[in-house]
C-alpha positions as CSV (number, residue, x, y, z in Angstrom):
1,M,11.9,3.6,-0.8
2,A,12.6,5.0,-4.2
3,L,15.1,8.0,-4.4
4,E,13.2,11.2,-4.2
5,R,14.1,13.2,-7.5
6,F,13.9,16.8,-8.2
7,H,14.5,18.2,-11.7
8,S,16.5,21.3,-12.2
9,P,16.8,22.9,-15.7
10,S,20.4,23.8,-15.2
11,L,21.6,21.1,-12.8
12,G,19.8,18.1,-14.1
13,L,18.4,15.5,-11.5
14,L,19.0,15.8,-7.9
15,D,18.1,14.3,-4.7
16,F,16.5,16.4,-1.9
17,Q,19.8,16.8,0.0
18,R,21.6,18.2,-3.1
19,V,18.6,20.6,-3.6
20,V,19.0,21.7,0.2
21,G,22.7,22.2,-0.5
22,R,22.1,24.5,-3.6
23,L,19.6,26.4,-1.8
24,T,21.8,27.0,1.1
25,S,24.6,28.1,-1.1
26,F,22.2,30.6,-2.7
27,V,20.8,32.0,0.6
28,R,24.3,32.5,2.1
29,A,25.3,34.4,-1.1
30,H,22.6,36.9,-1.0
31,D,21.3,39.5,1.6
32,V,18.2,38.6,3.7
33,G,15.3,40.6,2.0
34,H,16.7,40.5,-1.4
35,Y,15.4,37.0,-2.1
36,R,12.2,34.9,-1.8
37,L,12.1,31.2,-1.2
38,I,8.7,30.0,-2.6
39,I,6.9,26.7,-3.1
40,G,4.0,26.1,-5.5
41,T,2.2,22.9,-6.8
42,D,0.2,22.7,-9.8
43,S,-1.9,19.6,-11.0
44,L,-3.3,17.8,-14.1
45,P,-6.0,15.3,-13.9
46,S,-6.4,12.4,-16.1
47,I,-9.4,10.6,-17.4
48,D,-9.0,7.7,-15.0
49,G,-9.2,9.7,-11.8
50,H,-5.5,10.0,-11.3
51,V,-3.8,13.2,-10.9
52,Q,-0.1,14.4,-11.4
53,L,1.3,17.0,-9.1
54,V,4.2,19.0,-9.8
55,S,5.8,20.9,-7.0
56,A,8.3,23.7,-7.5
57,I,10.7,25.1,-5.2
58,V,11.6,28.8,-6.4
59,F,14.6,30.7,-5.1
60,H,13.9,34.2,-6.5
61,R,16.7,36.8,-6.3
62,I,14.6,39.8,-6.3
63,G,15.5,41.9,-9.6
64,R,18.0,39.4,-10.5
65,G,16.2,36.3,-11.8
66,G,16.6,32.9,-9.8
67,I,16.6,29.1,-10.0
68,Y,14.1,26.5,-9.4
69,F,13.8,22.9,-8.8
70,W,10.6,20.7,-9.5
71,Q,9.2,17.4,-8.7
72,R,6.4,15.2,-10.1
73,T,4.3,12.8,-8.4
74,R,1.0,10.8,-9.2
75,H,-1.9,10.2,-6.9
76,E,-4.9,8.1,-7.4
77,H,-8.6,8.7,-6.8
78,V,-8.4,12.7,-6.9
79,V,-11.6,13.3,-8.6
80,T,-13.0,16.7,-7.7
81,L,-11.7,20.0,-8.1
82,R,-11.8,20.7,-4.3
83,D,-9.7,17.4,-3.8
84,R,-7.1,18.7,-6.3
85,M,-6.7,22.2,-4.8
86,Y,-6.4,20.6,-1.3
87,R,-3.9,18.1,-2.5
88,E,-1.9,20.9,-4.1
89,A,-1.9,23.0,-1.1
90,L,-1.1,20.1,1.2
91,Q,1.7,19.0,-0.9
92,S,3.2,22.5,-1.2
93,L,2.9,22.7,2.8
94,A,4.6,19.4,3.3
95,L,7.5,20.5,1.1
96,A,7.6,24.0,2.7
97,K,7.7,22.4,6.3
98,R,10.7,20.1,5.2
99,L,12.6,23.0,4.0
100,R,11.8,25.2,7.0
101,E,12.7,22.4,9.3
102,H,15.9,21.3,7.6
103,P,18.9,21.9,9.8
104,Q,20.9,23.4,7.1
105,L,18.2,25.9,5.9
106,Q,16.2,26.5,9.1
107,P,18.6,29.3,10.5
108,L,18.8,30.9,7.2
109,V,15.1,30.9,5.8
110,G,13.2,29.9,9.0
111,S,10.3,32.6,8.3
112,L,11.0,33.6,4.7
113,I,9.3,30.7,2.9
114,E,6.1,31.7,0.8
115,V,3.5,29.2,-0.3
116,H,1.7,29.8,-3.7
117,V,-1.5,28.2,-4.3
118,D,-3.2,27.8,-7.6
119,I,-6.5,29.5,-6.6
120,G,-7.8,33.1,-7.3
121,E,-10.8,35.3,-7.4
122,N,-11.6,34.5,-10.9
123,G,-13.1,31.0,-11.7
124,P,-14.3,28.2,-9.6
125,T,-11.5,28.2,-7.2
126,R,-12.6,31.3,-5.6
127,Q,-14.9,29.5,-3.3
128,M,-12.0,27.8,-1.6
129,I,-9.7,30.9,-1.2
130,A,-10.6,31.6,2.6
131,E,-10.1,28.0,3.6
132,I,-7.2,27.2,1.7
133,V,-5.4,30.5,2.6
134,G,-6.5,30.0,6.3
135,M,-4.9,26.6,6.2
136,V,-1.5,27.8,4.7
137,T,-1.3,31.0,7.1
138,A,-2.2,28.7,10.1
139,S,0.9,26.7,9.3
140,G,3.1,29.8,9.7
141,F,3.6,30.5,6.0
142,T,3.1,33.6,3.8
143,V,0.6,32.8,1.2
144,R,-0.1,34.3,-2.3
145,T,-3.1,33.5,-4.5
146,K,-3.7,34.0,-8.4
147,P,-2.5,36.1,-10.2
148,D,0.6,36.4,-7.6
149,A,1.1,32.9,-7.1
150,Y,3.5,32.5,-10.0
151,A,5.4,29.4,-8.4
152,A,2.2,27.4,-8.9
153,S,0.5,28.7,-11.8
154,K,3.5,29.3,-13.9
155,V,6.6,27.5,-12.7
156,A,4.9,24.3,-11.8
157,D,2.3,24.5,-14.4
158,R,5.1,24.6,-17.1
159,H,6.0,20.9,-16.0
160,T,2.7,19.4,-15.9
161,A,1.7,17.4,-19.2
162,P,-0.6,15.0,-20.3
163,V,-0.2,11.7,-18.7
164,Y,0.5,10.0,-22.0
165,A,3.2,12.3,-22.5
166,L,5.2,11.5,-19.3
167,A,8.6,10.0,-19.7
168,D,9.3,9.3,-16.2
């Protein structure tokens, strides 16, 4: 199994356990209610039916900035917009669950994790809002949609790139 890599603009390449360690340090250094731990995923399709998904873990210190980590994965045979939106939401949910259930983080952030989904009232994704929001909510997470879903629509989005430009 390949090493699961996350990128950090300030810390470089990290494995999942190091990401958890950094998040634990940040959570312990801030009062509950003064931070948000947010997961969001964005995608970019290619002409051959593949899609790259970028998931972001955002630690937002309310009013004081934050840090984030991101990971890129490639998936085959994701053709329709509905498939992409579900793949994004499911990938965010899987990552949010891993963080919520991690022994180091669970007592610190158990119910404080938000999931941001890249769907909104404007555009073709509006038809999927009820079902995707329902799926995330049923999994026990607070969910935000566009324009409030910045972990997906801004942070993860900035790390999607045309497939021909990918270096890793």
